[in-house]
N, C-alpha and C positions, 0 to 999 in steps of 0.2 A: 221439241222445246223442252228444256228441263222444267221441273215443277217447283213450286214454292219460292223460297228465297233465291234459288239458283236460276230462276227464269231469265233475269237480265244477263246472265253469263253466256254470251254467244258472239259470233262474228259474222252473222248472216250465213251466206252459202259457204264462205271460207271455213266455217266450223267443221265442215266435212273433212278438211285437210288437217285440222287441228282440233280433234274431237274432245269431248269432256274427259274421256279416259286418259288421253295424252296429257292434258293439263293437270289432272289429278295425280298422274305418275310423276310429273315434274315437281309438283308441290310436295309429294311424299318423299321423293329422292333428295330434295333440298331442305327437308324438314320445315316447310313453310305453311303447313296446314294449320288453320285456326285452332286454338285450344278449345274453343266452344263455338257453337254455331251462332253467327252474328247476322245482322241485316245485310252485311257485305261479306259473304263468304270469300275465302281466298281465291277460289276458282273464278268467281264473278269479277274480282279485282284484276286478275290476270287478263281476262277478256276486255275489261275496261281499258287497261294500259295498251293493249293491242289495238283496240278500236280508236284510241286517241291518235294513233299514227295514221289512220285513214282520214281523220278530221283534225289536222293540225291547226286549222283556223279557229277552232272552237275550244273553249275552256272545258275542264273535266265535267262540270255540271251539264254543259251543253252536250257532251259526249254521252253522259248518262241518259239524257232525254232521248237521244237517238237510239240507244240500246233498248229503251223501254217504249219507244213510240209505236212499235208494232205489237205491243202486249196488251192491247185494250181488253178490259174485263178481268185481268189478272192483278191480284194485289201485289204491288211492288213497293219497295222502300223509297223514301224521298230524302236521301242523305244531304247533308250540307257540304259545302266545299271543303271545310276543315275535316269532316268525316272521311271524305274521299282521299284527302291528303294523308291522313293517318293510316288509312287502309293500304295505300300504296307503299308507305314506309314499312308497314308491318310485313308485307309480302317481300319487299326487297328485290334485288336484281337477279339472284341465283336461279329462280325458276325460269326467267326469260332466257338466261344463258343456256340452261339445260335444254330448253326447247330449240334454240338456235343450233346447238350442237347436234340435236337429233335430226333437224330438218335440212341442214346444210348439205351441199353436194350437188354434182351435175345431175340434171334431170335425165332419167333413164329412157323416157319415151320420145325425146326430141329427135328429129331427123332434119337434114338439110345440108347444103354444101359447106356451110361455115362451121359445122359441128366437129367433123373429123376431116383430117387431111392425110391422105395416104395411110389410113388406118389409125392415126394418132388423134386423140382428143385434144382439141385446140383450147388452151387456157391462157389467161393473161394475168400479170401481176402489176399492180400500181397502187398509188395512194392518193388520198384527198384529205381535206379538212372539213370539219363541221364546226359551226359557230354555236357557242353556249352562253348563257346569261352571265353578265358581269356582276356576280355577287361575291361577298367576302368568302363564303364557304367554297365556291367553285375555284376561286383564285388560290386556295391552298393546294390545289393539284394541277390546275390547268392555267396556262399563261397566255398573255397577248403576244402577238407577233411584233417584232421590232421592224422599223422601216424608216426610210429617209424623211418621210412626211408625217411622222408621229405614230406609225404602225396602225394596227387594227383597233377598232373601238371595243371589241369583245374578245374574250378568251376563245381558244380554239382547241379542238380535239383532232389528233391525227388518226385517220382510218386507213388501213391497208387491207386489201382483199385479193383473193384468188377468184377469178370469174371464168366460167365456161363461156367461151366467146359465142358459140352458136345459139345458146338459149339465154345467155346473160344471167344464169343462175349463180348463186354464191357457193363456191366450194369451201371457202373458209374466210374468216376475217378476224383482224385484231385491231385494237385501238388503244390510245393512251395520250399522254401529254405531247405537245409538239416540241418539247425540249429534246426528244429523241427523234432521229431521222428515220426515213423510210428503210434504209438498209439495216438499221438496228432492229426494227420490228419484223423484217422479212424472214429471218430464220425461224420465227415462231410459226410460220405458215408451211414450212417445208414438210412436216409430217403428213400433210394432206396431199402431197404430190405422189404419183404412182407411176410405175412402168406403163407405157402406152399413152402417156400424155406428152405434149410438146408445149413448153412454157414460153410465151412471148413477153419480153420485157424491154424497157427503154434504157438509155445510157446510164441512168442513175444506179441501175442494178448490175452493172458490168464489173463490179469488184471481183478480183481473182478468187478470193476465198468463197464469196457468196455463190459465184457460178460453179465452183468446184463442189460446194455443198449441195447445190441443186442437182448437179449431175450424179452425185452419190445416191440420190433417191431413185436413180435409174429412169427418171423422166428426162426427155430430151429438152434442149434449150435452144432458143433463137433470140439472141440479145443484140441490141444495137451498141456499137462502140463509138467513142469519139473519133471523128475523122482524122485527128492529128495523132492518134495513138499508133505507135510503131509496133507492127506485128511481124515476127520473123517468117520468111517464106521457106518452108521445108520441102514443098512439092507443089507443082502447078497442075491444075486439071483443065481439060479441054473446054469446060463450060465457063471458064474465066475465074472460078474460085481457086483457092489455094489452101494447102494444109499449113497449120501454124500451131502455136501453143499460147495458152492463156494461163500464166503461172505454170503449174505442172500438168495442166489439163490439155489434151490434144483437141484442137478445134479446127473447123473449116471456116474460112473467111470469104465473104462475098462483098466486093465493092461494087456499088451500082449507082447509077445516075437516074433519078426519077424526075420526069418532066410532066407537070400537070398543066393542061391547057384549058382555059375557061374563056367565057366571053369577056372577062376582064383582063385577059392576057395570059402569058406563060410564066410558070415558076419552076425552076430546076433546083433540085437539092441532091447532095451527095450523101449516101448512106453506106456505112460500113457495118455489116452484120457478121456475127460469129455464131456458129452452131456446133452442137455435138454430133450432128448427122454428117458423117464423114464420107459417105458414098455418093459421088456426084451423079451416078447413073440412076439410083433409086430416088434421090432427092435433088433434082436439078436446081442450079443457082437461080434461074429465072422464077421458078415456082416459089422458092424460099423468099425472094424479094416481094412477090405478090402476097404471099401468106402473111408477111409481117404487118401488112395493112390491117389485118384482123385485130391487132392489138388495140385499136381504137374502140372496139366494142366495150371495153371496160370503162372508157370515158363516157359512153352513152349510158351505161349502167349507173354511173355516178350522177349523171344529169337527171335520170329518172328518179333517183333517190332524193337528190337535193332540190331539184326544180319542180318536178311533177308532184311528188308527195309532199315535200316540205314547203314548196313554193318560195324557197329562198329564206324561210324564217329561221330564227335561232331556235334551239331546242327549248323545251319548257322547264326542265328540271333545274333547280337552283342549288343542288348539293352534288358532290362527286358520286355518291351512291345512286342518287336519282338519275344522273346522267348515264351511268352504266346500265341501269334498268331501261331507260328510254332508248338508248342506242341498240341494245339487243332486241327490244320490241320492234324497232324500226327495221332491223335486218330480218326478223322473222316475217313481218308483214310483206316486205319486198320479196322474200323468197316464196311466200304463199302465192302472190300475184304472178310471179314468173312461172311457178309450177302450173297454175291454172292455164296460163298462156301456152306453155309447151304441151300440156295435155290436150287442149283444144285443137291446136294445129296438127297434132299427131293423128287425129282422126280423119284428116284429109290427106290423101296421098300427094306427095311432091309439094306440100305446102311448107315453105321455110318458116321457122319461128320468127324470123325478121319481119314477116308480113303481119304479125299480131301487134296491135296498138296498145302500148302500155297505158296511155291515158284512158282508152275505152275500158280496159280491164279495171283500172283504179276507180273510175266513176261507177261502173256496174257493181263493183264490190261494195262501194259506199251505199248505193241504193238498196242492196240486199240486206245490209245492216239495219237501215231505217225500217225496212219492211219486216225484219225478223224472218226472212224467207229462206227456205232451203237449209235450215239449221241441221236437220237430221236427214241423212241420205235415205233414199227409197230402197226397196228390196232389189231393184235392178241397178247395177253400177252404171253411172252416166259420167263419162269423162268430160263431157262438154258442160252441161248445166246452164243456168241462166247467164252467168258471166261469160262462159265460153261461147254461147250463141251470140251474144253481143259482139264478141271479138271476131267471130267468123263472119258476121253480117257486115262488118266494116273493116275489111283487110286493108293494110297499107299497100301502095303500089310496090312492084318489084324494086329492090334496092338499086339506086343509081349512085354512082360516085359523086359526092358533093363535097365542097370544101368551104370553110369559113375562116376568115382571118382571126388570128389570136387576139383576144381582147381582155379587158379587165374582168376578172371573174368574181370579185367580191367587193362589197361595199366597205368603205373605210370609216364611215361615220354612222351614227345612229339614225340620221335623217335619210340614209339610203338603205337601211337595213330591211326594207320590205321585201327585197329579193335581189339576187345577183344581177349585175348589169350584163345582159347577154345581147350581143349583136346578132340579130336574126338573118342578116344578109348572107346568103349562100349562093353558090353558082353551080350549074351543071358543069361537069368536068370530064375530061378524058385524060388518061395517063399513059405514059410511055416509059418503059424500063430498059435501061441499057446497062448490061453487065460489063464492068470495066476490066481491062487486063490486069493481072496481078502485078505488083511492083517487082522491081529487080531485087534479088536477095541481097 
C-alpha cells in the first residue's frame, strides 16, 4: 500500500496489473501531474476513476469510501463530491487513454481452440453503442438516435472494437458520435491488424475499399456478404468454394446453408462468406463456415461490458471530456479483468479461457478493492492470485452451442433505462453446415 495521501490510490489486486509506476508514467507523459501535492493527488484520482467502473451503481463519494474502507488506522482525506468532481476534471481523459493504449492487445498467455485457427490468431471487428446523459454539454457532441417512435431518450456514443475471439481481450477500440457509421470508424483500427491474424466481420464491413484496406495490412479476412450480391465465378474448387473478385481484390467465396436444430424447431439460413485465404486444401470451405461462428465472441464481450459491468446504466459523465475519460477507464478495467482471466486459465493445461466466468472475476475484483488486498505483489510472481482462485474454483461448463432470438436491445424511455431488455430464453442447439455448389459463371 502506498503511504500518506497516496494510500487511497489503488485498485485492489488489479493494482498489480496497473501499478503505481505505470499510472505515474501516464500522468507524466500526458503532463497531468498535480502542480502541488494535494489531498487528492493525480495518481489517486486515476485509481478513483478506474474503481468507479467496478462500482457503477455507486456515486463517486461511495466509490471513495470503498477505496478507503480497508485502510483502517491510516489518515485519509474526506473530500466532498465537488472536490472529487474538480479533481477528475483536473486529471482529464489523456492519462486514461495512455493507459488503454499501453494495455490493449491480445493476451499472450491464453490458449484454447478458439484462440488460433490453423496458426492464425482469430479476431473480430464490430460496433455497439453506449448511452450517455442527456445534458446540454453532452448534446454539443453526441446526438440521439432517430426512430419511427420518437427515437431514443438519451444521446449515444458509437464504440467500435477489435477483439481477440479466444480470450475476448481488446486489441484496439475507437469511439465517437453516432453521426458517423461503423465503416467510417473502422479504418482507424486497421493499424492494429498484423500478419498472422484472421479478421471476422459481418455484412456491414464488406465494402470493397475497406476489405482491400484490411487485406493490405497482410491480415487475412473472412467477411460475410449479402446473399443477393453478385460475385463473378473465376474458378471452382472441389470443396464447393469458388474464386472471385471483390473490387480489385481476389477472394474465395463460400456459399453455405446452416441449419440450427433446437427443441423449439429448425431454422435454416444462407450465408455467403468471402475470404482472402485462397487455398481450399489448406483452408477447407467447411472449416471456414464453422470458424465464422467465432465472430459472435465480440457480441459476448459487449454484453460483459454493457450488462455485467454497467448493468445497462447510462454513463456518469455529463460533459464530452468526461465521457472520453469514463469510456477509456471502462475499457482499461475490462482489459484488466480479461487479462486476469486469461492468466488464471493459462495455469491449467487444456483449460479454455471460455471456461472462466466474467461475473466471478468482476465480483472478486470488487471485493479486493473494498478489502484493499493484494495491492502490491509479493516476491514470488503469482499468475492466479485471489481473483484467479475464485475463477478457477467456479469454472463454466464446456461451451455448448446455444441460440437466442433477436430482441430489443435498448430501452427507449427513461422509465426503462435501468437496463437493456434482454430475453434470457435460450435453447440447446445442434448445427449442420451444407456447402452449396458454386453458381454458374
